[in-house]
Residue frames as qw, qx, qy, qz and C-alpha x, y, z in Angstrom:
[[0.224, 0.696, 0.433, 0.527, 12.81, -64.40, -59.93],
 [0.295, -0.940, -0.147, -0.088, 12.47, -62.00, -56.99],
 [0.685, -0.505, 0.183, 0.492, 16.14, -62.43, -56.14],
 [0.527, 0.250, 0.394, 0.710, 17.16, -61.41, -59.66],
 [0.009, 0.830, 0.333, 0.448, 14.86, -58.39, -59.54],
 [0.527, -0.834, -0.067, 0.149, 16.21, -57.40, -56.13],
 [0.665, -0.284, 0.268, 0.637, 19.83, -57.60, -57.26],
 [0.375, 0.460, 0.411, 0.692, 19.09, -55.67, -60.43],
 [0.182, -0.910, -0.274, -0.253, 17.24, -52.97, -58.48],
 [0.618, -0.693, 0.057, 0.367, 20.20, -52.66, -56.08],
 [0.591, -0.020, 0.360, 0.721, 22.68, -52.33, -58.92],
 [0.170, 0.695, 0.424, 0.556, 20.44, -49.80, -60.64],
 [0.365, -0.914, -0.177, -0.014, 20.16, -47.75, -57.43],
 [0.657, -0.467, 0.182, 0.564, 23.94, -47.81, -57.02],
 [0.456, 0.263, 0.421, 0.739, 24.35, -46.51, -60.56],
 [0.022, -0.809, -0.399, -0.430, 21.63, -43.84, -60.27],
 [0.453, -0.889, -0.051, 0.051, 22.60, -42.48, -56.85],
 [0.583, 0.621, -0.357, 0.382, 26.26, -43.23, -57.32],
 [0.741, -0.332, -0.367, 0.454, 28.87, -43.80, -54.71],
 [0.334, -0.406, -0.088, 0.846, 30.10, -40.21, -55.06],
 [0.165, 0.418, 0.580, 0.680, 27.54, -38.81, -57.47],
 [0.189, -0.391, -0.099, -0.895, 24.82, -36.19, -57.36],
 [0.667, -0.476, -0.479, -0.315, 22.56, -38.28, -55.18],
 [0.579, -0.117, -0.560, 0.581, 24.96, -38.09, -52.24],
 [0.005, -0.117, 0.223, -0.968, 23.87, -34.53, -51.40],
 [0.562, -0.255, -0.277, -0.736, 20.18, -35.34, -51.71],
 [0.902, -0.330, -0.088, -0.262, 20.15, -38.60, -49.76],
 [0.127, 0.674, -0.696, 0.214, 23.41, -39.10, -47.86],
 [0.616, -0.265, 0.665, -0.330, 22.13, -41.97, -45.69],
 [0.896, 0.348, 0.224, -0.160, 20.96, -43.97, -48.71],
 [0.535, 0.747, -0.390, 0.068, 24.19, -43.19, -50.53],
 [0.217, -0.592, 0.736, -0.247, 26.19, -44.56, -47.59],
 [0.777, -0.010, 0.579, -0.245, 24.20, -47.80, -47.61],
 [0.816, 0.571, 0.035, -0.079, 24.58, -48.13, -51.37],
 [0.248, 0.773, -0.574, 0.112, 28.33, -47.51, -51.12],
 [0.476, -0.377, 0.759, -0.234, 28.56, -50.31, -48.57],
 [0.851, 0.280, 0.400, -0.194, 26.53, -52.59, -50.85],
 [0.622, 0.742, -0.249, -0.035, 28.81, -51.73, -53.77],
 [0.057, -0.665, 0.729, -0.152, 31.88, -52.64, -51.73],
 [0.661, -0.117, 0.705, -0.228, 30.35, -55.98, -50.82],
 [0.822, 0.517, 0.176, -0.161, 29.40, -56.67, -54.44],
 [0.454, 0.772, -0.438, 0.072, 33.01, -55.95, -55.43],
 [0.899, -0.103, -0.358, 0.230, 34.31, -58.24, -52.69],
 [0.332, 0.458, -0.348, 0.747, 35.96, -55.39, -50.78],
 [0.517, -0.641, -0.028, -0.567, 33.55, -55.22, -47.83],
 [0.065, -0.374, 0.800, -0.464, 34.32, -56.23, -44.28],
 [0.418, -0.272, -0.860, -0.109, 32.60, -59.33, -42.93],
 [0.468, -0.675, -0.147, -0.550, 29.79, -58.60, -40.49],
 [0.099, 0.309, -0.743, 0.585, 30.60, -58.55, -36.81],
 [0.652, -0.418, -0.548, -0.316, 28.40, -60.89, -34.80],
 [0.227, -0.492, 0.556, -0.631, 27.85, -60.53, -31.09],
 [0.172, -0.063, -0.968, 0.169, 27.07, -63.34, -28.72],
 [0.470, -0.445, -0.408, -0.644, 23.41, -63.87, -28.05],
 [0.753, -0.571, -0.132, -0.301, 23.67, -65.44, -24.67]]
């Protein structure tokens, strides 16, 4: 249930702020994170880079 609500809230935030919309001027850091999330949801994102722990 919480997973579905989290995904829907993320998609809603991407739509409201927009990848290149009006929200980019108001909150550029959030817009960058949402653009990255949108790329991952579309399957276009880069895989995370892991560093060695020890």
